[in-house]
ZAZAFI-445928 format. One record per atom (N, C-alpha, C): residue in one letter; x, y, z. Coordinates in steps of 0.001 Angstrom, whole numbers, plus 500000, padded with zeros to 6 digits. Layout:
BEGIN
AXYZ...
This chain:
BEGIN
M553260711746346096M553370710287346094M552599709652344936L551630710381344358L550841709763343301L551710709527342080S551609708329341522S552450708000340381S551797708399339070S550507708693339091S549848709185337884S548670710049338302H548270710925337412H547174711841337729H546122711774336630T544862711775337014T543783712003336074T542896713060336699T541914713522335949T541035714551336498T540245714032337689F540155712684337820F539379712105338904F540185711880340170Q541514711859340059Q542320711472341214Q542184712530342305S541638712130343442S541346713126344465S541705712671345868K542210711463345999K542629710991347316K544127710725347246Q544795710949348351Q546223710693348374Q546571709848349591Y547428708887349363Y547881707991350425Y549383708101350550L549859708084351778L551288708163352042L551790706803352489T552984706460352033T553597705231352523T554040705486353950T553416704814354898T553746705062356302T554850704149356810H554917702956356233H555940702017356698H556107700910355660T557336700449355498T557597699297354639T558426698289355421V557961697052355446V558732695968356046V559510695314354911D560768695690354757D561587695137353679D561951693685353973N562030692900352913N562410691488353043N561594690796354145A560284691006354091A559390690382355075A559396688864354923H559665688396353706H559828686968353427H561034686798352516I561526685566352406I562714685331351581I562342685054350122T561046684936349833T560577684750348461T559377685665348235D558822685614347022D557619686393346712D556549686198347787I555895687306348169I554741687226349074I553507687098348191F552833685965348265F551713685682347378F550371686120347934S550273686261349249S548963686555349825S549112687236351175V548222688211351439V548132688816352769V546672688814353207A546475688695354507A545136688762355099A545219689679356303T544120690365356599T544143691336357693T543060691017358723T543367691353359966T542406691280361062T542434692645361751P541559692887362720P541602694184363415P542935694471364099K543746693436364338K544993693662365059K546242693147364359A546082692480363221A547254691838362623A547167691771361106V548349691594360513V548463691296359087V549200689964358981I548582688999358300I549199687689358113I549681687611356672S550926687201356475S551471687118355126S551993685724354837A551846685330353558A552240683991353113A553069684116351851S554036683205351700S554958683309350578S555368681929350083G556341681934349176G556876680684348664G557716679942349682S557977680556350824S558701679862351895S557682679153352787S558158678351353702S557256677513354497S556642678230355695T557033679480355935T556651680181357161T555556681216356927L554566681256357823L553587682340357859L554068683391358851H553937684665358500H554339685740359396H553117686537359832I553094686915361094I552013687748361637I552625689043362165H552205690170361583H552682691491362009H551589692197362801D551992692894363841D551077693619364723D550670694933364057S549389695049363686S548952696267362999S548447697340363962T548508697067365277T548138698106366248T549325699007366561D550512698622366093D551739699392366283D552142699979364935S552426701274364882S552693701948363608S553945701442362895S554788700686363592S555972700120362933S555714698683362460F554511698186362705F554079696861362249F555124695779362550P555499695630363820P556539694655364166P556069693214363947L557027692349363686L556728690926363545L556376690373364915K555155689840365039K554685689362366332K554846687852366476Q554684687134365359Q554749685675365417Q555146685124364059S555950684078364058S556263683335362837S555851681889363056I555084681366362126I554689679954362200I555531679209361183S556611678604361656S557528677917360739S556939676577360314D557312676129359149D556835674860358592D555311674777358520A554674675930358313A553216675921358147A552847675144356887H553609675400355830H553414674694354556H554788674408353961K555158673168353911K556530672808353538K556940673294352153L556006673314351201L556329673735349837L555999675205349590G555646675914350655G555244677309350505G553730677442350473C553255678669350617C551823678953350745C551418679999349713H550328679744348989H549905680703347963H548640681480348303H547859681038349293H546682681804349706H546514681729351224V546215682870351826V545841682917353237V544644683851353349C543695683532354232C542516684367354403C542133684381355876T541335685370356250T540875685488357634T539378685768357640S538749685456358761S537357685865358963S537348687329359372R536260688022359116R536190689428359525R536210689566361040S535781688518361732S535842688545363192S537292688582363673G538214688137362821G539634688164363173G540080687015364045N539202686028364248N539535684919365151N539948683645364435V539673683570363127V539955682362362359V540727682746361100A541712681925360746A542452682097359501A542565680737358827A542807680753357524A543023679506356790A544103679753355748S544869678720355454S545946678845354471S546041677562353667V546526677684352447V546694676513351581V548078676565350947G548738675418350945G550094675343350435G550151674784349022F551347674849348441F551543674340347084F551399672819347021G551393672167348162G551113670738348206G549624670437348246G548792671472348316G547341671306348325G546737671177349705E547571671176350740E547045671009352098E546423672311352601V545253672182353233V544522673334353773V544578673272355292K545032674361355913K545132674404357369K544270675538357919V543646675261359047V542800676256359711V543484676662361006W543521677977361262W544241678536362413W543269679275363309A543515679230364610A542652679920365576A543478680893366408L542873682024366721L543540683039367530L543218682818368997N544258682790369833N544080682760371270N543880684203371737Q542675684512372211Q542344685894372571Q543198686423373714D543656685544374577D544437685984375738D545870686330375366T546484685485374525T547903685689374194T548107686417372873G547072686415372011G547231687009370687G547997686117369726E548255684878370132E549015683945369293E548067683083368461W548530682715367267W547772681825366397W548303680410366517S547388679431366459S547806678034366488S546911677209365575L547404676062365165L546670675196364260L545440674628364955S544286674768364316S543066674201364908S542549673023364097G543200672717362984G542784671560362208G543189671678360754E543028670568360030E543316670533358604E542118669963357868I541988670375356610I540971669777355749I541605668537355145T541071667388355472T541667666135355009T540604665272354333G541034664134353850G540090663202353236G540014663378351733P539104662658351063P539022662659349605P538784664036349009S538145664913349779S537830666241349241S539013667192349319A540132666747349835A541294667632349965A542563666911349537K542475666166348442K543661665438348004K544723666403347484T545965665949347471T547107666793347140T546895667543345836G547172668853345907G547119669675344712G545732670141344332E544706669727345096E543348670047344679E542935671465345053A543181671865346278A542728673188346729A543626674285346186W543011675375345749W543795676519345287W543413677759346095A542414678522345660A542052679753346369A541137679452347551L541146680358348551L540381680166349784L539617681435350152A538505681245350874A537788682378351480A537031681895352702L537019682712353744L536279682417354970L535055683314355076S534004682791355695S532830683612355974S533159684609357082E532292685601357240E532533686677358208E532743686157359622D531965685132359996D532074684601361357D533113683485361482G533742683120360369G534783682094360413G534261680672360459K532960680487360278K532398679130360358K532586678335359071Y532589679043357943Y532610678342356664Y533836678737355843L534381677748355158L535558677952354318L535251677441352921A535498678269351915A535317677859350525A536666677745349854S536794676792348941S538036676678348170S537724676259346748T538584676685345824T538465676258344430T539406675077344190T539192674395343072T540046673260342727T540583673424341306N541555672560340984N542163672635339656N541244672126338552D540164671429338909D539238670971337866D537891671690337941G537899672878338538G536743673755338449G535680673588339499R535864672681340463R534872672545341533R535125673582342636I534077673867343374I534187674738344546I533624673965345729N534437673827346759N534025673116347963N533788674104349096V532785673822349926V532536674630351126V532526673685352327W533336674029353334W533434673227354552W532893673992355757N532373673259356716N532025673839358011N533239673653358917V534054674687359044V535298674546359814V535086674814361300S533848675188361695S533579675357363125S533309674005363780D532989673020362953D532787671647363438D534157670975363545E534367670236364621E535677669631364854E536114668725363702S535172668044363073S535528667142361967S535637667868360627K535259669144360603K535346670009359427K534745669353358168P533470669005358244P532843668308357115P532634669222355907K532668668621354719K532340669359353503K530822669407353394I530255670612353237I528794670743353209I528261671064351816R529128671552350924R528717671828349549R529850671476348602E529478670986347421E530447670834346334E529757671272345059Y530296672327344459Y529708672881343243Y530535672461342033E529858672060340971E530525671742339702E530312672915338749T531357673285338007T531219674363337024T531280673818335604G531286672500335479G531246671848334169G530763670446334417S530839669576333409S530521668184333670S531573667641334622P531252666659335453P532177666181336487P533595665949335964G534552666632336612G535956666458336262G536418667271335076S535498668035334459S535894668773333250S535799670285333419G535626670730334652G535527672167334896G536856672864334664I536811674184334578I538003674987334315I538584675495335634F539898675391335768F540652675769336965F540062676995337656G539725676834338938G539192677934339729G540325678726340356M540499679973339925M541645680777340342M541371681625341574C540078681875341883C539758682744343014C538355682432343515V538107682815344763V536820682519345388V536531683559346467D535252683794346720D534879684647347851D533546684166348407L533345684379349699L532079684117350366L531453685458350744S530160685607350490S529493686850350895S529505686950352416R529389688153352910R529524688364354361R528433687666355153D527252687504354552D526181686808355263D526257685293355076G527261684825354311G527455683392354120G526494682750353132K525638683546352489K524612682972351605K525148682609350226Y526205683310349795Y526656683129348421Y528153682818348354T528500682028347345T529902681769347020T530120682232345582A531213682961345340A531566683371343975A532914682775343614S533054682401342344S534333681865341883S534690682455340533G535998682620340294G536502683099339009G537430682053338426H537402681906337100H538074680772336474H539032681186335360Q539868680225334975Q540939680485334015Q540406680894332641N539189680479332310N538626680816330999N537817682111331016G537863682841332132G537136684104332242G535750683975332833A535322682744333128A533989682544333692A533931682992335150V532780683535335540V532511683910336929V531161683296337313Y531145682580338434Y529912681938338893Y529558682451340290I528250682550340552I527760682814341904I526817681675342280F527069681075343433F526276679948343910F525479680357345140N524291679805345270N523453680020346445N523748678900347433N524338679230348561N524728678194349525N523530677551350218D522390678250350220D521197677670350836D520611676552349970T520554676799348666T519952675816347759T520975674852347174G522255675249347205G523287674407346604G523302674474345090R522755675536344536R522666675655343077R523380676910342564V523673676876341256V524223678067340605V523143679135340566L523479680322341049L522542681452340993L522741682223339694Y524010682553339393Y524330683287338163Y525595682731337534S525600682687336213S526822682474335442S527057683783334713L528140684478335051L528325685866334634L529285685994333460S528967686925332581S529831687193331435S530564688513331657G531489688818330779G532152690124330853G533661690064330869L534236688915331220L535695688787331250L536091687546330447A536813687758329356A537164686645328473A538499686015328833K539198686600329792K540532686116330164K540524685650331623P541599684960332064P541627684430333436P541223685454334492V540384685002335432V539910685856336532V540712685496337774R541444686467338326R542349686214339447R541809686672340794S540723687437340796S540179687919342070S538693688215341925V537898687714342886V536476688067342978V536211688517344411A535313689493344569A535043690010345921A533635690568346001F532881690110347015F531551690641347292F531684691972348032S530791692915347713S530756694173348452S530211693913349853P530482694818350810P530055694605352197P528557694345352350G527734694992351550G526289694779351658G525767693681350768N526686692943350132N526340691845349207N525512692315348019T525602693607347688T524816694113346561T525567693994345243R526905693911345323R527709693851344107R528826692825344240L529290692385343075L530472691540343014L531461692208342078A532720692268342497A533797692746341628A534622691550341183A535003691538339907A535837690464339365A536892691079338465A538124690571338571A539219691155337796A540277690104337504G541099690397336501G542161689458336153G542960689921334957D543242688985334037D544181689256332959D543639690197331890A542329690456331900A541761691418330952A542131692851331320G542632693055332559G543068694385332986G541940695317333369I540723694787333470I539577695596333895I538968694968335141I538245695795335900I537453695291337026I535995695330336588A535383694159336477A533966694087336109A533117694127337369L532057694910337336L531131695018338468L529791694405338087Y529256693573338976Y527993692894338741Y527002693229339850D525744693385339444D524658693611340386D524186692245340902M524140692083342217M523768690790342796M522267690505342698K521458691541342542K520013691333342511K519582690583341249H520195690962340116H519792690358338843H520937689662338117G522158689733338678G523308689131338007G523729689880336760E523430691177336729E523751691977335540E525153692559335633H525819692618334483H527118693284334367H526832694777334260I527144695536335323I526696696932335369I527799697933335089G529029697464334849G530076698421334514G531467697855334662N532428698589334120N533836698222334235N534630699387334792L535635699073335588L536606700069336034L537881699811335230T538306700803334460T539462700625333577T540557701613333926G541799701202333732G542937702071334032G544224701301334282H544109700052334699H545309699230334856H545841698847333475S547163698808333347S547772698471332057S548292697041332036S548029696296333115S548530694931333209S547492694065333922W547815692776334072W546919691866334783W546611692386336178I545368692253336589I544965692605337954I544964691327338782T545691691351339887T545887690142340688T545008690089341923S544523691249342390S543858691287343698S542930692488343783V541696692273344288V540777693385344572V540211693209345973D539882694333346627D539361694279347992D538491695504348245W537282695288348778W536361696375349090W536723697026350425S536511698330350501S536642699012351792S535464698633352685D535587698899353984D534552698521354954D533182699106354616T533176700300354055T531910700969353757T531357700582352387G532195699976351555G531779699660350194G531905700834349241E532429701962349731E532571703154348881E533748703038347923F534767702297348352F536005702231347567F536432700787347323L537125700616346220L537666699312345861L539163699475345652L539922698535346182L541375698530346073L541755697476345046S542762697775344207S543202696775343231S544714696821343072G545301695639342875G546747695531342668G547026694827341362S548171695171340763S548450694693339414S549863694134339268M550054693399338175M551358692819337854M552427693885337605D552007695119337254D552992696169336963D553432696915338222G552986696449339394G553406697061340652G552543698215341112K551503698534340369K550640699661340738K549454699186341580V549109700006342555V547893699780343353V546985700980343127K545695700730342927K544742701796342652K543587701747343649V543058702924343948V541847703058344754V540768703628343841W539607702975343842W538510703364342961W537312703834343781S536692704914343331S535427705354343909S534307704654343155I533485703891343874I532380703183343230I531304704167342787E531059705182343615E530032706172343283E530386706925342002R531669707266341860R532098708040340694R532568707154339545N532647705853339811N533077704906338784N534441705311338213A535347705698339108A536620706244338651A537739705957339637C538959705953339127C540152705811339964C540417707136340672V540608707089341982V540851708315342739V542268708367343320A543041707302343169A544439707312343618A545190706166342955T546439706442342577T547325705410342036T548679705545342705H549224704437343161H550544704444343775H551387703321343207S552675703563343169S553588702529342698S554810702499343592E554884701472344430E556003701310345352E557129700518344687T556766699777343652T557682698836343018T557265698640341572D558213698207340742D557841697850339369D557651696345339238K557763695649340376K557546694209340378K556087693898340706A555690692690340374A554288692299340528A553794692446341959L552597692998342088L551880692943343364L550970691721343297W551082690837344272W550244689644344289W549022689803345180S549089690722346141S547973690835347089S547889692250347647V546660692810347687V546423694125348301V545208694002349211K545274694628350377K544185694514351354K544020695804352140W542752696190352360W542459697247353319W542714696711354720L543177697565355619L543194697230357032L541826697592357600P541263696749358471P539965697090359069P540003698495359659K538917699225359467K538874700632359881K539018700747361396T539939701599361808T540142701877363225T539975703366363452V540415703831364601V540322705275364860V541283706031363958R542289705317363441R543226705961362526R542581706113361153S543253706850360279S542704707059358947S542807705770358126E542152705817356990E542088704685356069E543485704157355723M543661702831355786M544970702240355491M544820700983354654F545865700698353858F545907699420353157F547344698921353087V547488697639352744V548804697008352662V548935696334351306T550147696359350748T550417695683349478T551610694748349658A551626693691348844A552722692718348915A552881692042347564G554090691546347317G554304690877346036G555718690401345832A556185690573344585A557464689995344170A558678690712344761N558472691915345324N559625692596345949N559835692138347394R559009691187347837R559164690522349139R558952691445350333S558347692592350098S558126693571351166S556635693765351420L556320694214352624L554970694655352968L554992696179353019S554176696826352195S554118698284352187S552765698741352709F552807699654353686F551586700140354321F551330701585353897Y550087701864353527Y549691703194353081Y548574703729353968R548642705037354215R547627705697355021R547099706896354237E545798707120354335E545230708274353630E545791709563354220A546224710465353345A546725711769353793A545520712625354186T545522713064355434T544356713799355936T544528715301355846G545708715749355461G545928717175355310G546393717851356573N546572717045357634N547039717639358898N548533717868358848
């Protein structure tokens, strides 16, 4: 199944299932919970697939979630809260009913801080209490979505007011202390949510940054985008400590494994790669499609072997499982 080999490639993943035509347009974003995969596309409907069943059946469709389509969806690690943002700029927060397993709208981010077209990328804290979003003029907003009124508690500027560079991606550290953002000009910022100040302004990527992700222990940040490399930063000192190279096209999505040992990345050329952080090397490459992958995600670790899902311009959800040799 490996589409390319290097001396480092040592893990193999098998395609276990593909949901063809999961959406009628490009799938721009996927989010995972311990029991489900939520997918968002250029159509108005969010789809929820049951990840406890090996055939990943469609469990719920939320029609008219976003009338103009949805470009980002995210979940809390607790799996109880999700958030999505549409091409109209509207941000919606969803809650899981533990008894029925169904998702329903629990509120919207409204008011001056959520005017049309402003919100772009989204990230939820581990407990689902806080939601961060980037804007088209470079600001990063953080809301307390556990409060019924969903107040904005932080607003970060990345330039002089109104002159910041488009924020393409965002992540919240698992402990909720830090917010990271990646921008169209290659800038990467880390903010301290306790002090409300910039902690680090990071160098290393001169081209648009499409994905940033904190490691599980908050010790590192990964950032990637149109430069085709994954830059790794040390959170203790904000140092650029290395690059992962091997993609031949823009990198659209990165995601850390639960243990922090591996990093998943997806690219515009349809390739998904698994990287060993310890070895600083790619250990698996797969190509299900030659069309763009817009989103790649690990499934939360269960009793089953390591799994991840990819989605993109081929409108399908592809699920991969580590080959255990059995």
